[in-house]
C-alpha positions as CSV (number, residue, x, y, z in Angstrom):
1,M,23.2,39.8,23.9
2,I,23.6,36.2,25.0
3,N,27.3,36.0,24.1
4,E,28.0,39.2,26.0
5,M,26.3,37.9,29.2
6,R,28.0,34.5,29.2
7,T,30.5,33.6,31.8
8,S,33.2,30.9,31.8
9,S,32.6,27.2,32.0
10,T,33.9,27.1,35.6
11,D,30.6,28.5,36.7
12,A,28.9,25.1,36.0
13,W,28.5,23.2,39.2
14,Y,26.1,21.4,41.5
15,W,25.9,20.4,45.1
16,K,26.9,17.0,46.3
17,Q,24.4,15.1,48.4
18,D,25.9,16.6,51.6
19,D,24.6,20.0,50.4
20,T,27.9,21.6,51.5
21,T,30.4,20.7,48.7
22,K,30.3,21.9,45.1
23,T,31.2,19.6,42.2
24,Y,32.3,21.5,39.1
25,C,31.6,20.3,35.6
26,T,35.0,20.7,34.0
27,N,34.3,19.4,30.5
28,L,32.0,22.2,29.3
29,Q,33.1,24.6,26.7
30,P,31.9,28.2,26.8
31,L,28.8,28.5,24.7
32,Q,29.0,30.8,21.7
33,Y,26.2,31.6,19.4
34,D,26.8,33.1,16.0
35,Y,25.2,36.5,15.5
36,D,24.8,36.1,11.7
37,L,22.1,38.3,10.2
38,E,22.6,36.8,6.7
39,K,22.1,33.3,8.1
40,S,18.9,34.5,9.8
41,K,17.7,35.9,6.5
42,E,18.5,32.6,4.7
43,I,16.6,30.5,7.3
44,M,13.5,32.7,7.2
45,E,13.4,32.8,3.4
46,S,14.0,29.0,3.2
47,V,10.6,28.4,5.0
48,G,8.7,30.7,2.8
49,C,8.9,34.1,4.6
50,T,9.2,37.3,2.8
51,M,10.2,40.7,4.1
52,G,7.4,43.3,4.2
53,E,7.6,47.0,3.7
54,D,7.4,47.5,7.5
55,G,10.6,45.6,8.1
56,F,9.0,42.4,9.4
57,Y,8.7,39.0,7.8
58,Y,5.4,37.6,6.5
59,R,4.2,34.1,5.5
60,D,0.9,33.4,3.9
61,G,-0.1,36.9,4.7
62,E,0.6,36.6,8.4
63,K,3.2,38.6,10.2
64,I,5.9,36.6,11.9
65,G,6.2,37.4,15.6
66,F,5.5,36.4,19.1
67,V,5.0,37.8,22.6
68,I,7.5,37.3,25.5
69,S,5.6,37.3,28.8
70,V,7.3,38.5,32.0
71,G,6.2,38.3,35.6
72,A,4.9,41.5,37.3
73,G,7.3,43.3,39.6
74,D,10.5,42.0,38.1
75,Q,12.3,44.9,36.4
76,V,15.5,43.0,35.7
77,R,13.7,40.3,33.7
78,L,11.6,43.0,32.0
79,D,14.7,44.8,30.8
80,I,16.2,41.5,29.5
81,A,13.0,40.6,27.6
82,Q,12.9,44.1,26.0
83,A,16.5,43.8,24.9
84,A,15.8,40.4,23.4
85,A,12.7,41.7,21.6
86,Q,14.6,44.7,20.2
87,Q,17.3,42.4,18.7
88,L,14.6,40.1,17.2
89,K,12.9,43.1,15.6
90,E,16.2,44.0,14.0
91,V,16.1,40.6,12.1
92,G,12.5,41.0,11.0
93,I,10.6,39.2,13.8
94,D,7.8,41.2,15.4
95,C,8.6,40.4,19.0
96,T,6.8,42.3,21.8
97,V,6.8,42.1,25.6
98,E,3.9,41.9,28.0
99,V,3.4,41.8,31.8
100,P,0.2,39.8,32.3
101,T,-1.8,40.1,35.5
102,E,-2.1,36.3,35.5
103,V,0.2,33.9,33.7
104,D,-1.5,31.6,31.2
105,W,1.1,28.7,31.4
106,G,-0.7,26.7,28.8
107,G,-1.6,29.4,26.3
108,Q,1.3,31.9,26.3
109,M,3.8,32.1,23.4
110,A,7.0,32.6,25.4
111,Y,7.9,33.3,29.0
112,L,11.2,34.7,30.5
113,I,11.5,32.3,33.4
114,G,14.4,31.9,35.8
115,W,15.2,29.8,38.8
116,G,18.0,28.1,40.6
117,S,18.0,25.3,43.2
118,P,20.3,25.2,46.3
119,F,19.5,21.5,46.7
120,D,20.8,18.3,45.0
121,A,21.3,18.5,41.3
122,D,18.4,16.2,40.6
123,D,15.9,18.8,42.0
124,H,15.8,21.2,39.1
125,T,17.0,18.9,36.3
126,Y,15.0,15.7,36.1
127,K,11.6,17.3,36.5
128,V,12.5,20.3,34.3
129,F,14.3,18.6,31.3
130,G,13.0,15.0,31.6
131,T,10.5,14.0,28.9
132,D,6.9,14.6,30.0
133,K,8.0,15.5,33.6
134,G,5.9,17.9,35.7
135,A,8.0,21.1,35.4
136,N,8.9,20.6,31.7
137,Y,6.9,23.6,30.5
138,S,8.4,23.6,26.9
139,S,7.7,19.9,26.2
140,Y,11.4,19.3,25.7
141,S,12.5,15.8,24.9
142,N,16.0,14.4,24.4
143,A,16.7,10.7,24.8
144,L,20.3,11.2,26.0
145,V,19.3,13.9,28.5
146,D,16.7,11.4,29.9
147,Q,19.3,8.7,30.1
148,Y,21.9,10.8,31.9
149,L,19.4,12.2,34.4
150,I,18.1,8.8,35.2
151,E,21.6,7.4,35.7
152,A,22.4,10.3,38.1
153,R,19.3,10.0,40.2
154,E,19.5,6.2,40.5
155,S,23.1,6.2,41.8
156,A,24.5,7.0,45.2
157,D,28.1,7.0,43.9
158,P,29.4,10.6,43.7
159,A,31.7,9.7,40.8
160,V,28.9,8.1,38.8
161,R,26.6,11.1,39.4
162,A,29.3,13.6,38.5
163,E,30.0,11.9,35.2
164,A,26.3,11.7,34.4
165,Y,25.7,15.3,35.2
166,D,28.7,16.3,33.1
167,K,27.3,14.4,30.1
168,F,23.8,15.9,30.8
169,Q,25.1,19.4,30.6
170,E,27.2,18.7,27.5
171,E,24.1,17.3,25.7
172,L,21.9,20.2,26.9
173,A,24.4,22.7,25.5
174,K,24.2,20.9,22.1
175,D,20.4,20.7,22.2
176,P,19.1,23.4,24.6
177,A,15.6,23.3,26.0
178,F,15.5,27.1,26.4
179,T,17.4,30.1,25.2
180,F,19.7,30.4,28.2
181,I,20.5,34.1,28.5
182,C,22.3,34.5,31.8
183,Y,22.6,33.7,35.4
184,I,22.3,36.9,37.5
185,D,25.0,37.4,40.0
186,A,24.4,39.7,43.0
187,N,26.5,42.2,45.0
188,Y,26.1,41.9,48.7
189,V,26.4,44.6,51.3
190,A,26.0,44.0,55.0
191,N,26.6,45.8,58.3
192,S,30.1,45.0,59.7
193,S,28.5,43.9,62.9
194,I,27.0,40.8,61.2
195,Q,29.4,37.9,61.4
196,G,29.3,34.5,59.7
197,I,28.3,35.5,56.2
198,S,30.0,33.2,53.7
199,A,31.2,34.3,50.3
200,D,30.5,30.7,49.0
201,T,26.8,31.4,48.1
202,V,24.4,28.9,46.7
203,M,22.0,29.2,43.7
204,G,18.7,31.0,44.2
205,H,16.5,33.8,42.9
206,H,17.5,37.4,43.2
207,G,20.6,36.9,45.3
208,V,18.9,34.9,48.1
209,G,21.8,32.4,47.9
210,I,23.7,34.3,50.5
211,F,21.2,33.2,53.2
212,W,22.1,29.5,53.0
213,N,23.9,29.6,56.4
214,V,21.9,32.4,58.0
215,A,21.3,30.2,61.1
216,D,25.0,30.6,61.8
217,W,25.1,34.4,61.6
218,T,25.7,36.4,64.7
219,I,25.2,40.1,65.4
220,G,27.7,41.9,67.5
221,N,27.5,45.3,69.3
């Protein structure tokens, strides 16, 4: 599923400090994960798991599985989570999906989260992937990621920052903090009387990136 939803490396970019110009990260290779059922079996059995009659793995008498939590009212993410759970079940992992009324950030097993920032690249990188930072919900820690993010946030030189963010994204691709499934594009439809809409959208939830220059829009007769 992940491979099918991947896009090209040219989609990796961040805003420069002027918030109007994109810097593309050109050194990234398209990510490709092997869909190898035999390798999955080998890994599970190497850690003491055995396949039960119900088609799921067990270890020490306990079924191997986990729950993916999804926010209420988000059908797209629910569909993605259910597709992921189905594929995990096919390799013997009892994965289910729930929509909790209240998110237990400290006690949940897995959560299908998504966000994007239209601001400087530091905004949703340092605090998300830096060791022990405030929005690092998965307790991810990588010394090189920390180094590159610090280098980028401590420099005002666009060339230095571009190189640091290039290296950060390369390292994150080698050692991902999450299972990155997709970035959801949106199709925009507007009345022809609205002028000023830019096709050069910014990152944001659920297609809101089109509104980055809404103050410049005009409505004709």
